[in-house]
C-alpha positions as CSV (number, residue, x, y, z in Angstrom):
1,X,94.8,75.7,116.4
2,X,93.0,79.1,116.4
3,X,94.0,79.6,112.7
4,X,93.0,76.1,111.9
5,X,89.5,76.7,113.2
6,X,89.9,74.4,116.2
7,X,88.5,77.0,118.6
8,X,87.2,74.7,121.2
9,X,90.5,72.8,121.5
10,X,92.5,76.1,121.6
11,X,90.1,77.4,124.3
12,X,90.6,74.2,126.4
13,X,94.4,74.6,126.2
14,X,94.2,78.2,127.2
15,X,91.9,77.4,130.2
16,X,94.4,74.7,131.3
17,X,97.3,77.2,131.1
18,X,95.3,79.9,132.9
19,X,94.4,77.6,135.8
20,X,98.1,77.3,136.7
21,X,99.3,80.6,135.2
22,X,96.5,83.2,135.4
23,X,98.8,86.0,134.4
24,X,100.0,84.4,131.2
25,X,100.0,87.0,128.5
26,X,99.9,84.3,125.8
27,X,97.1,82.4,127.3
28,X,94.9,85.4,128.0
29,X,95.5,86.8,124.5
30,X,94.7,83.6,122.7
31,X,91.7,83.0,124.9
32,X,90.5,86.5,124.0
33,X,90.9,85.8,120.3
34,X,89.0,82.6,120.6
35,X,86.2,84.2,122.6
36,X,86.1,87.0,120.0
37,X,85.8,84.5,117.2
38,X,83.1,82.6,119.1
39,X,81.3,85.9,119.8
40,X,81.6,85.4,123.6
41,X,82.2,89.1,123.8
42,X,82.1,89.4,127.6
43,X,84.7,86.8,127.9
44,X,86.9,88.4,125.2
45,X,86.6,91.8,126.9
46,X,87.8,90.3,130.1
47,X,90.7,88.5,128.6
48,X,91.9,91.6,126.6
49,X,91.4,93.8,129.7
50,X,93.6,91.4,131.6
51,X,96.2,91.6,128.8
52,X,96.2,95.3,129.0
53,X,96.7,95.3,132.7
54,X,99.5,92.8,132.6
55,X,101.3,94.8,129.9
56,X,100.9,98.1,131.8
57,X,102.2,96.3,134.9
58,X,105.3,95.2,133.0
59,X,105.8,98.8,131.8
60,X,105.5,100.1,135.3
61,X,107.8,97.4,136.7
62,X,110.5,98.4,134.2
63,X,110.4,101.9,135.5
64,X,109.3,103.1,132.1
65,X,112.8,102.5,130.8
66,X,111.7,99.8,128.4
67,X,108.4,101.4,127.4
68,X,109.0,101.0,123.7
69,X,109.6,97.2,124.2
70,X,105.9,96.7,124.9
71,X,104.4,99.3,122.5
72,X,103.3,96.8,119.8
73,X,101.8,94.3,122.3
74,X,100.0,97.1,124.1
75,X,98.8,98.6,120.9
76,X,97.6,95.2,119.7
77,X,95.7,94.6,123.0
78,X,94.0,98.0,122.7
79,X,93.0,97.1,119.1
80,X,91.7,93.7,120.1
81,X,89.7,95.2,122.9
82,X,88.4,98.0,120.6
83,X,87.2,95.3,118.1
84,X,85.3,93.5,120.9
85,X,83.7,96.7,122.1
86,X,82.7,97.6,118.6
87,X,80.9,94.2,118.2
88,X,79.3,94.7,121.6
89,X,77.9,98.1,120.5
90,X,80.2,100.3,122.7
91,X,81.3,102.7,120.0
92,X,82.8,105.1,122.4
93,X,84.9,102.5,124.1
94,X,86.0,101.0,120.8
95,X,87.0,104.4,119.5
96,X,89.1,105.1,122.7
97,X,91.0,101.8,122.4
98,X,91.6,102.0,118.7
99,X,92.9,105.6,119.0
100,X,95.3,104.4,121.6
101,X,96.5,101.6,119.4
102,X,97.3,104.1,116.6
103,X,99.0,106.5,119.1
104,X,101.3,103.6,120.1
105,X,101.9,102.3,116.6
106,X,101.1,105.1,114.1
107,X,102.8,103.2,111.2
108,X,100.8,100.0,111.5
109,X,98.2,99.9,108.7
110,X,95.8,97.4,110.5
111,X,95.3,99.7,113.5
112,X,94.7,102.7,111.2
113,X,92.2,100.7,109.1
114,X,90.3,99.5,112.2
115,X,90.2,103.1,113.6
116,X,89.0,104.4,110.3
117,X,86.1,101.9,110.3
118,X,85.0,102.9,113.8
119,X,85.3,106.6,112.9
120,X,83.0,105.9,109.9
121,X,80.4,104.3,112.2
122,X,80.6,107.4,114.4
123,X,79.9,109.6,111.5
124,X,83.3,111.2,111.6
125,X,84.0,110.8,107.8
126,X,86.9,113.2,107.4
127,X,88.9,111.6,110.2
128,X,88.1,108.2,108.9
129,X,89.3,109.0,105.4
130,X,92.6,110.4,106.8
131,X,93.3,107.1,108.7
132,X,92.1,104.9,105.8
133,X,94.3,106.8,103.3
134,X,97.2,106.4,105.6
135,X,96.6,102.7,106.0
136,X,96.7,102.3,102.2
137,X,99.9,104.3,102.0
138,X,101.5,102.2,104.7
139,X,100.5,99.0,103.1
140,X,99.5,99.5,99.4
141,X,98.3,95.9,99.0
142,X,96.0,96.0,102.0
143,X,92.7,95.0,100.5
144,X,90.6,95.7,103.6
145,X,91.8,99.2,103.8
146,X,91.1,99.9,100.1
147,X,87.6,98.4,100.6
148,X,86.9,100.6,103.6
149,X,88.4,103.6,101.9
150,X,86.1,103.0,98.9
151,X,83.1,102.7,101.2
152,X,84.0,105.9,103.0
């Protein structure tokens, strides 16, 4: 539904799920994406912060033995929260979360592209160029990374 633009319907489903299962990773994540798309930034920040906490709890509960199992999901949650913070004007917070996403998944072009964009906003052009170049190497057909690289 989210990808079909039915944000209100998707949000209603998520809220129903969250009433009975407040620790649902899926429902919190999708609710965060919907809130982001609807520019309800405080709500989105809350959902993604919850997702981060849940994933970190799973990591701890596993005794760290299956840390790599949750790396992508954790990186994605950091990236999502970073994008929300960027929109909310919290450049420092956005940078912190996007850097963490890249640390967890250094070979994922989307995370490098997003970090490069925030670094450009922070006036850190050389670092931004490094990440944007890496994003285009990782995914040569990634138009957004090429666009951002050209702008940088």
